C-alpha positions in Angstrom: 19.8 -116.9 -55.3 20.4 -114.4 -58.2 17.0 -115.3 -59.7 15.3 -114.7 -56.4 17.0 -111.3 -56.0 16.1 -110.2 -59.4 12.5 -111.3 -59.1 11.0 -108.2 -57.5 13.0 -106.0 -59.9 11.6 -107.9 -62.9 8.1 -107.7 -61.5 8.5 -103.9 -61.0 9.9 -103.5 -64.5 7.0 -105.5 -66.0 4.5 -103.4 -64.1 6.1 -100.1 -65.2 6.2 -101.4 -68.8 2.5 -102.3 -68.6 1.7 -98.8 -67.3 3.7 -97.2 -70.0 2.0 -99.3 -72.7 -1.4 -98.4 -71.3 -0.5 -94.7 -71.4 0.7 -95.0 -75.0 -2.4 -96.7 -76.2 -4.9 -94.4 -74.5 -3.3 -91.2 -75.5 -2.6 -92.4 -79.1 -6.3 -93.1 -79.4 -7.2 -89.7 -77.9 -4.7 -88.1 -80.3 -6.7 -89.4 -83.3 -10.2 -88.8 -81.9 -10.1 -85.8 -79.6 -12.0 -83.2 -81.7 -13.5 -80.0 -80.4 -10.6 -78.1 -78.7 -9.3 -78.0 -75.1 -12.6 -78.2 -73.4 -13.6 -81.3 -75.3 -10.2 -82.9 -74.7 -10.5 -82.4 -70.9 -14.0 -83.9 -71.0 -12.7 -87.0 -72.8 -9.8 -87.4 -70.5 -12.1 -87.2 -67.5 -14.3 -89.9 -68.9 -11.3 -92.2 -69.7 -9.1 -91.7 -66.6 -11.6 -90.7 -63.8 -14.7 -92.6 -64.7 -13.6 -95.7 -66.7 -10.2 -96.4 -65.3 -10.3 -94.6 -62.0 -6.6 -93.5 -62.2 -7.4 -90.5 -60.1 -10.4 -88.9 -58.3 -12.6 -86.2 -59.6 -11.2 -83.8 -57.0 -7.6 -84.6 -58.0 -8.6 -84.2 -61.7 -10.0 -80.8 -61.1 -6.9 -79.8 -59.1 -4.8 -80.8 -62.1 -6.9 -78.6 -64.4 -6.4 -75.7 -62.0 -2.6 -76.3 -61.9 -2.1 -76.5 -65.7 -4.1 -73.3 -66.1 -1.5 -71.5 -64.0 1.2 -72.1 -66.5 1.5 -71.0 -70.1 1.0 -73.3 -73.0 -1.9 -75.6 -74.3 -3.8 -76.6 -71.2 -5.3 -79.8 -72.5 -1.9 -81.0 -73.8 -0.3 -80.2 -70.5 -3.1 -82.1 -68.7 -2.3 -85.1 -70.9 1.4 -84.8 -70.1 0.7 -84.4 -66.4 -1.6 -87.5 -66.4 1.1 -89.5 -68.1 3.7 -88.3 -65.6 1.5 -89.3 -62.6 0.9 -92.7 -64.1 4.3 -93.7 -65.3 6.8 -91.1 -64.3 9.1 -89.2 -66.7 8.8 -91.9 -69.4 5.0 -91.6 -69.1 5.3 -87.8 -69.4 7.1 -88.2 -72.7 5.0 -91.0 -74.1 1.6 -89.3 -73.2 2.7 -86.0 -74.8 4.1 -87.6 -78.0 1.1 -89.9 -78.4 -1.4 -87.1 -77.9 0.4 -84.6 -80.1 1.8 -87.0 -82.8 -1.5 -88.0 -84.6 -2.6 -84.4 -84.8 0.8 -83.4 -86.2 0.6 -86.1 -88.9 -2.9 -85.1 -89.9 -2.0 -81.4 -90.0 1.1 -82.2 -92.0 -1.0 -84.1 -94.6 -3.4 -81.1 -94.8 -0.5 -78.7 -95.1 0.9 -80.8 -98.0 -2.5 -80.7 -99.8 -2.7 -77.0 -99.1 0.7 -76.3 -100.7 0.2 -78.7 -103.5 -3.4 -77.8 -104.5 -3.7 -74.3 -103.0 -6.7 -75.1 -100.9 -7.9 -77.2 -97.9 -9.9 -80.4 -98.4 -13.5 -80.0 -97.4 -14.2 -81.1 -93.8 -17.5 -79.5 -93.1 -19.4 -82.8 -93.5 -17.2 -84.4 -90.8 -17.6 -81.7 -88.3 -21.4 -81.4 -88.9 -21.8 -84.8 -87.1 -18.9 -84.6 -84.7 -19.5 -81.3 -83.0 -22.9 -82.1 -81.6 -21.5 -85.3 -80.0 -18.5 -83.4 -78.6 -20.8 -80.8 -77.1 -22.8 -83.5 -75.3 -19.6 -85.1 -74.0 -18.5 -81.7 -72.6 -21.9 -81.1 -71.0 -21.8 -84.5 -69.3 -18.3 -83.8 -68.0 -19.4 -80.4 -66.8 -22.1 -82.1 -64.7 -19.6 -84.3 -63.0 -17.0 -81.6 -62.5 -19.6 -79.1 -61.3 -20.7 -81.5 -58.5 -17.1 -81.8 -57.4 -16.1 -78.2 -57.5 -19.3 -76.3 -56.7 -19.8 -77.6 -53.2 -21.9 -74.7 -51.7 -24.3 -72.0 -52.8 -21.5 -69.4 -52.7 -19.4 -71.4 -55.2 -22.4 -71.9 -57.5 -23.3 -68.2 -57.5 -19.7 -67.3 -58.2 -19.6 -69.7 -61.2 -22.8 -68.3 -62.6 -21.4 -64.8 -62.3 -18.2 -65.8 -64.1 -20.1 -67.5 -66.9 -22.1 -64.3 -67.4 -18.9 -62.2 -67.5 -17.4 -64.4 -70.0 -20.5 -64.4 -72.3 -20.5 -60.6 -72.0 -17.0 -60.5 -73.5 -14.7 -60.3 -70.5 -11.3 -61.7 -71.4 -11.0 -65.4 -70.5 -7.7 -64.9 -68.7 -9.2 -62.2 -66.6 -12.1 -64.5 -65.7 -9.7 -67.3 -64.8 -7.1 -65.6 -62.7 -9.1 -62.5 -61.6 -12.1 -64.7 -60.8 -9.9 -67.2 -58.9 -8.1 -64.6 -56.9 -11.3 -62.6 -56.0 -13.0 -65.8 -55.0 -10.2 -66.4 -52.4 -10.5 -62.8 -51.2 -14.3 -62.9 -50.9 -14.2 -66.3 -49.2 -11.6 -65.1 -46.8 -13.6 -62.0 -45.9 -16.7 -64.0 -45.4 -14.9 -66.4 -43.1 -13.3 -63.5 -41.2 -16.7 -61.8 -40.6 -18.1 -65.1 -39.4 -15.3 -66.0 -37.0 -14.3 -62.4 -36.1 -10.8 -63.6 -35.5 -9.0 -63.1 -38.8 -6.7 -60.1 -39.1 -7.0 -57.8 -42.2 -3.5 -58.7 -43.3 -4.3 -62.4 -43.5 -7.2 -61.8 -45.9 -5.0 -61.0 -48.9 -4.3 -64.3 -50.7 -1.1 -64.8 -52.6 -1.5 -64.1 -56.3 -0.6 -66.9 -58.7 2.8 -66.3 -60.0 1.7 -66.7 -63.6 -1.3 -64.5 -63.5 -0.3 -62.0 -66.2 -0.5 -62.2 -69.9 2.8 -61.9 -71.5 3.1 -59.1 -74.0 3.9 -59.9 -77.6 6.7 -58.0 -79.1 6.1 -56.9 -82.6 9.2 -56.2 -84.5 8.6 -53.8 -87.4 10.2 -54.9 -90.6 10.1 -53.2 -94.0 10.6 -56.5 -95.8 10.4 -60.2 -95.2 13.2 -61.6 -93.0 15.2 -64.4 -94.6 14.0 -67.8 -93.6 15.9 -69.6 -90.9 15.1 -72.8 -89.1 16.7 -71.3 -86.0 14.5 -68.3 -86.1 11.5 -70.5 -86.7 12.5 -72.6 -83.6 13.1 -69.6 -81.3 9.9 -67.8 -82.4 7.7 -70.8 -81.7 9.7 -71.6 -78.5 8.9 -68.1 -77.2 5.2 -68.5 -78.1 5.0 -71.9 -76.3 6.7 -70.5 -73.2 4.6 -67.4 -72.7 1.2 -67.8 -74.3 -1.9 -68.2 -72.2 -5.4 -68.6 -73.5 -7.3 -70.0 -76.5 -6.6 -70.3 -80.2 -7.7 -66.7 -80.6 -4.8 -65.6 -78.3 -2.5 -67.8 -80.4 -3.8 -66.1 -83.5 -2.7 -62.7 -82.1 0.8 -64.0 -81.3 1.2 -65.6 -84.7 0.1 -62.6 -86.6 2.4 -60.3 -84.7 5.4 -62.6 -85.4 4.9 -64.3 -88.7 2.8 -61.7 -90.6 4.1 -58.4 -89.3 7.4 -59.3 -87.7 9.0 -61.7 -90.1 6.7 -61.3 -93.1 6.7 -65.0 -93.8 2.9 -65.4 -94.0 0.0 -63.5 -95.4 -3.2 -63.0 -93.3 -5.0 -65.5 -95.5 -2.4 -68.2 -94.9 -2.5 -67.5 -91.2 -6.3 -67.8 -91.0 -6.1 -71.1 -92.9 -3.4 -72.4 -90.5 -5.6 -71.6 -87.5 -8.6 -73.1 -89.1 -6.7 -76.4 -89.7 -5.7 -76.4 -86.0 -9.3 -76.0 -85.0 -10.9 -78.7 -87.2 -8.3 -81.5 -86.6 -8.2 -83.7 -83.5 -5.7 -83.1 -80.8 -4.0 -79.8 -79.7 -4.9 -76.6 -81.5 -1.2 -75.7 -81.2 -0.5 -78.0 -84.1 -1.2 -74.9 -86.1 2.6 -74.5 -85.7 3.0 -77.7 -87.8 1.0 -76.2 -90.7 2.9 -72.9 -90.6 6.3 -74.7 -90.3 5.5 -76.7 -93.4 4.4 -73.6 -95.4 7.5 -71.7 -94.7 10.1 -74.5 -94.4 8.8 -77.8 -95.7 8.7 -81.0 -93.6 11.8 -79.8 -91.7 10.1 -76.6 -90.8 7.0 -78.5 -89.7 9.0 -80.7 -87.3 11.0 -77.8 -85.9 8.0 -75.7 -85.3 6.1 -78.5 -83.6 9.0 -79.4 -81.3 9.5 -75.7 -80.4 5.9 -74.8 -79.4 5.3 -77.9 -77.3 8.8 -78.2 -75.7 8.0 -75.7 -72.8 5.0 -77.8 -71.8 7.2 -80.9 -71.3 9.5 -78.8 -69.1 6.8 -76.9 -67.1 4.9 -80.0 -65.9 7.7 -81.6 -63.7 8.5 -78.1 -62.3 4.9 -77.3 -61.4 4.5 -80.8 -59.9 7.3 -80.1 -57.4 5.4 -77.1 -56.0 1.8 -78.3 -56.5 1.6 -80.0 -53.2 2.9 -76.9 -51.4 0.5 -74.7 -53.2 -2.5 -76.8 -52.1 -1.2 -77.0 -48.5 -0.8 -73.2 -48.2 -4.2 -71.8 -47.1 -4.0 -68.5 -49.1 -2.9 -70.2 -52.3 -5.3 -73.1 -51.8 -8.1 -70.6 -51.8 -6.9 -69.2 -55.1 -6.7 -72.7 -56.6 -10.2 -73.4 -55.5 -11.3 -70.2 -57.2 -9.3 -71.0 -60.3 -11.1 -74.5 -60.4 -14.5 -72.8 -60.2 -13.4 -70.3 -62.9 -12.2 -73.1 -65.1 -15.5 -74.9 -64.9 -17.3 -71.6 -65.6 -15.2 -71.0 -68.7 -15.9 -74.6 -69.9 -19.6 -73.9 -69.4 -19.4 -70.5 -71.3 -17.5 -72.1 -74.2 -20.0 -75.0 -74.4 -22.9 -72.5 -74.6 -21.2 -70.6 -77.4 -20.4 -73.8 -79.3 -23.9 -75.2 -78.8 -25.4 -72.0 -80.2 -23.4 -72.4 -83.4 -23.5 -76.2 -83.8 -27.1 -77.2 -82.8 -28.9 -75.5 -85.6 -31.2 -78.2 -87.0 -33.1 -81.4 -86.0 -30.3 -83.8 -86.7 -27.7 -82.0 -84.7 -30.1 -81.7 -81.7 -30.9 -85.4 -82.0 -27.2 -86.3 -82.1 -26.5 -84.2 -79.0 -29.5 -85.5 -77.0 -28.8 -89.1 -78.0 -25.2 -88.8 -76.8 -26.4 -87.3 -73.5 -28.8 -90.3 -73.1 -26.1 -92.9 -73.8 -23.3 -91.5 -71.7 -24.8 -92.0 -68.2 -26.2 -95.5 -69.0 -23.5 -97.2 -71.0 -19.8 -97.1 -70.6 -19.2 -96.3 -74.3 -15.8 -95.0 -75.2 -16.4 -91.4 -76.3 -14.1 -92.0 -79.3 -16.6 -94.4 -80.8 -19.4 -91.9 -80.3 -17.4 -89.2 -82.1 -16.6 -91.6 -85.0 -20.3 -92.5 -85.2 -21.2 -88.8 -85.3 -18.7 -88.2 -88.1 -20.2 -91.2 -90.1 -23.7 -89.8 -89.6 -22.5 -86.4 -90.8 -21.0 -88.1 -94.0 -24.3 -89.9 -94.6 -26.3 -86.7 -94.2 -24.0 -85.0 -96.7 -24.4 -87.7 -99.3 -28.2 -87.9 -98.9 -28.5 -84.1 -99.3 
């Protein structure tokens, strides 16, 4: 009788364990192969979890992108944490985040050691030469699928094109994201009001997303370098992780204000090298914190800095999940979320065009990109293998030349 009673519990436990193991394997692999920054990470996650494994629908995936863009922190890492949370609960949240961040942290830690030991970074140009064109093709294919999901009418398509143009003209990405999303809801509400002639003017003002502003960075003037402290390092990176919106370039501004001007622990050259390492390694760009932590405080500093900058993301996801359903059910806020989804796709398109302009500069890079685009729709290749193949071709091209 005891065995019969424990049977369903054992089956449930086995099923949960299998899901957790699946989350660990998938995000560990992504952590080692997800080159190209947040846009590329999102494209790879869509291929893995929407197309290949069908964990969630395209519409749900786009909603998750919109939701994580409303909170501060690294958006692709938060998307990974969210996917793990939806698949395997709180254990999945922790496992997905650690497995996605961990490989990048270890790679950056090794590069930081080489940097401190030898005074320079190992050459990585040959690797990126072959990888980046493949990544651009993966992003372009993901954009095609996301665009068909998000851009459901002519008005949405026109709005997306306008936002891409604004971004390419130099308008701040956060303004495009939150301003574009909010104004879309306003414009859509006005259009519907004119069409139905029943809406009141007061009902046309959508609720603004609560996290729509860019937090100001406090610059503390100091005449000399502050004494090093692990606690200060932890609190500084915790603050950055809790308030920072935007790309690696926004991260650069925060880091410069705190570590170059405020604390005096880094030079501008060291800071640029740290950001470069975060950009060229797989996984989250925020592992720049690992590099800085190692420079100023050794391996202990690296671990403290990494924990501090990513900790807010692990806390934000369960909180935003509690209100995400309410946000989508509230008409005014739902309109803003739809607009943010359109803006997010537009930003991905704008970034892809900028990356393509830089990366596709000769016959081989164009061949790599076009070949990847030809393979993705026809074969269910794991994008990680395509990225590794691109890196190998880059190495061969480097040797031949």
